[in-house]
C-alpha positions as a Markdown table, in Angstrom:
| # | Residue | x | y | z |
|---|---|---|---|---|
| 1 | Met | 123.8 | 164.0 | 136.8 |
| 2 | Gln | 126.9 | 163.4 | 138.9 |
| 3 | Val | 129.2 | 164.5 | 136.0 |
| 4 | Leu | 127.4 | 167.8 | 135.9 |
| 5 | Ser | 127.8 | 168.3 | 139.7 |
| 6 | Leu | 131.5 | 167.4 | 139.5 |
| 7 | Thr | 132.0 | 169.8 | 136.6 |
| 8 | Ala | 130.2 | 172.6 | 138.5 |
| 9 | Cys | 132.4 | 171.9 | 141.6 |
| 10 | Ala | 135.6 | 171.9 | 139.6 |
| 11 | Leu | 134.6 | 175.2 | 138.0 |
| 12 | Leu | 133.8 | 176.7 | 141.4 |
| 13 | Leu | 137.2 | 175.5 | 142.7 |
| 14 | Val | 139.1 | 176.9 | 139.8 |
| 15 | Thr | 137.3 | 180.3 | 140.0 |
| 16 | Ser | 137.9 | 180.6 | 143.8 |
| 17 | Leu | 141.7 | 179.8 | 143.2 |
| 18 | Ser | 142.1 | 182.5 | 140.6 |
| 19 | Pro | 144.6 | 185.1 | 141.8 |
| 20 | Ala | 143.5 | 188.5 | 143.0 |
| 21 | Ala | 144.5 | 191.4 | 140.7 |
| 22 | Val | 146.7 | 194.3 | 141.7 |
| 23 | Ile | 145.5 | 197.6 | 140.3 |
| 24 | Arg | 148.2 | 200.3 | 140.4 |
| 25 | Val | 147.5 | 204.0 | 140.8 |
| 26 | Pro | 148.5 | 205.9 | 138.7 |
| 27 | Gly | 150.2 | 203.2 | 136.7 |
| 28 | Asp | 147.1 | 201.3 | 135.6 |
| 29 | Val | 144.4 | 203.8 | 136.3 |
| 30 | Pro | 144.7 | 207.6 | 136.9 |
| 31 | Arg | 142.7 | 207.9 | 140.1 |
| 32 | Ile | 142.0 | 205.9 | 143.3 |
| 33 | Glu | 138.2 | 206.2 | 142.7 |
| 34 | Val | 138.5 | 204.5 | 139.3 |
| 35 | Ala | 140.7 | 201.7 | 140.8 |
| 36 | Leu | 138.2 | 201.0 | 143.6 |
| 37 | Leu | 135.3 | 200.8 | 141.2 |
| 38 | Ala | 137.3 | 198.4 | 138.9 |
| 39 | Ala | 138.3 | 196.2 | 141.8 |
| 40 | Ala | 136.8 | 192.7 | 142.3 |
| 41 | Pro | 136.6 | 191.0 | 145.7 |
| 42 | His | 140.1 | 190.5 | 147.2 |
| 43 | Asp | 141.9 | 192.7 | 144.6 |
| 44 | Thr | 144.6 | 195.1 | 145.8 |
| 45 | Val | 144.6 | 198.8 | 144.9 |
| 46 | Leu | 148.3 | 199.8 | 145.2 |
| 47 | Val | 148.9 | 203.6 | 145.4 |
| 48 | Ala | 152.2 | 205.2 | 144.4 |
| 49 | Pro | 153.7 | 207.9 | 146.6 |
| 50 | Gly | 152.1 | 211.4 | 146.3 |
| 51 | Val | 149.3 | 213.6 | 147.6 |
| 52 | Tyr | 145.9 | 212.5 | 146.3 |
| 53 | Pro | 142.9 | 214.9 | 146.7 |
| 54 | Val | 140.0 | 212.5 | 147.3 |
| 55 | Asn | 136.5 | 212.2 | 148.7 |
| 56 | Leu | 136.1 | 208.4 | 148.2 |
| 57 | Glu | 132.9 | 206.4 | 148.6 |
| 58 | Trp | 133.9 | 202.8 | 149.1 |
| 59 | Pro | 132.2 | 200.5 | 146.6 |
| 60 | Ala | 129.9 | 197.6 | 147.7 |
| 61 | Thr | 132.7 | 195.1 | 147.1 |
| 62 | Ala | 134.0 | 193.1 | 150.0 |
| 63 | Gly | 137.7 | 192.4 | 150.5 |
| 64 | Ile | 139.4 | 195.2 | 148.6 |
| 65 | Lys | 142.8 | 196.1 | 149.9 |
| 66 | Leu | 143.7 | 199.8 | 149.5 |
| 67 | Leu | 147.4 | 200.0 | 150.2 |
| 68 | Ser | 150.2 | 202.5 | 149.7 |
| 69 | Glu | 153.5 | 201.5 | 148.1 |
| 70 | Ala | 155.7 | 203.6 | 150.3 |
| 71 | Gly | 153.8 | 204.1 | 153.6 |
| 72 | Pro | 152.1 | 207.1 | 155.3 |
| 73 | Asp | 155.0 | 209.5 | 155.1 |
| 74 | Ala | 155.0 | 209.3 | 151.3 |
| 75 | Thr | 151.3 | 208.7 | 150.5 |
| 76 | Ile | 148.6 | 211.2 | 151.6 |
| 77 | Leu | 144.9 | 211.1 | 151.0 |
| 78 | Asp | 143.6 | 214.7 | 151.3 |
| 79 | Gly | 139.9 | 215.4 | 151.7 |
| 80 | Gly | 140.2 | 219.1 | 151.1 |
| 81 | Gly | 138.4 | 220.0 | 154.4 |
| 82 | Thr | 134.9 | 219.8 | 153.0 |
| 83 | Leu | 133.9 | 216.1 | 152.9 |
| 84 | Gln | 135.0 | 212.8 | 154.3 |
| 85 | Val | 138.2 | 211.4 | 152.9 |
| 86 | Ile | 136.8 | 207.8 | 152.8 |
| 87 | Gly | 133.2 | 207.0 | 153.2 |
| 88 | Ile | 132.5 | 203.4 | 153.9 |
| 89 | Tyr | 128.8 | 202.5 | 154.1 |
| 90 | Thr | 128.3 | 199.0 | 152.7 |
| 91 | Gly | 130.2 | 196.1 | 151.1 |
| 92 | Val | 133.0 | 195.6 | 153.6 |
| 93 | Asp | 134.0 | 192.6 | 155.7 |
| 94 | Thr | 136.9 | 191.6 | 157.8 |
| 95 | Thr | 139.1 | 191.1 | 154.7 |
| 96 | Thr | 138.7 | 194.8 | 153.6 |
| 97 | Val | 141.9 | 196.7 | 154.4 |
| 98 | Val | 143.0 | 200.4 | 154.2 |
| 99 | Ala | 146.7 | 200.8 | 155.2 |
| 100 | Gly | 149.8 | 202.9 | 154.8 |
| 101 | Phe | 148.3 | 206.4 | 154.3 |
| 102 | Thr | 148.2 | 209.7 | 156.0 |
| 103 | Ile | 144.6 | 210.8 | 155.9 |
| 104 | Arg | 144.1 | 214.5 | 156.4 |
| 105 | Arg | 141.7 | 217.4 | 156.0 |
| 106 | Gly | 138.6 | 215.2 | 156.1 |
| 107 | His | 135.2 | 216.5 | 157.4 |
| 108 | Ala | 132.5 | 214.3 | 158.7 |
| 109 | Glu | 129.2 | 214.6 | 156.9 |
| 110 | Gly | 126.5 | 216.5 | 158.9 |
| 111 | Gln | 129.1 | 218.4 | 161.1 |
C-alpha cells in the first residue's frame, strides 16, 4: 500500500514539474483563439507583432499567459468596434496574464 502511495506522489511531482508550453501565433497556430483553446494551465501564448482582428472569449483554463513578443506599439488586438476584444468570464486566477498589447475598438456587451 505504501509503495502505491509513493508511486502516486512521485507521478504527481513529475507532472507538476513538467515545463509549461509556449504556443506561438502565428508560428505554431494561425490565430490567437486557436492558441488559447489549445493552452493548458500555465502555458504561454506568445503573439508576433501585427494587427489581430479578434473578439476573444477566454477559455476556462487558469494561468494562461497571453503575451506579445514586441510590446504594445507593435502588437494590436482590434475588436472591430462591435464586440469586446477579450471577454473573460471564468477560469482565471492570479496567475492569468494579458500583457504587451494595444487593445482597441472594443465594445462592451449590452451597451
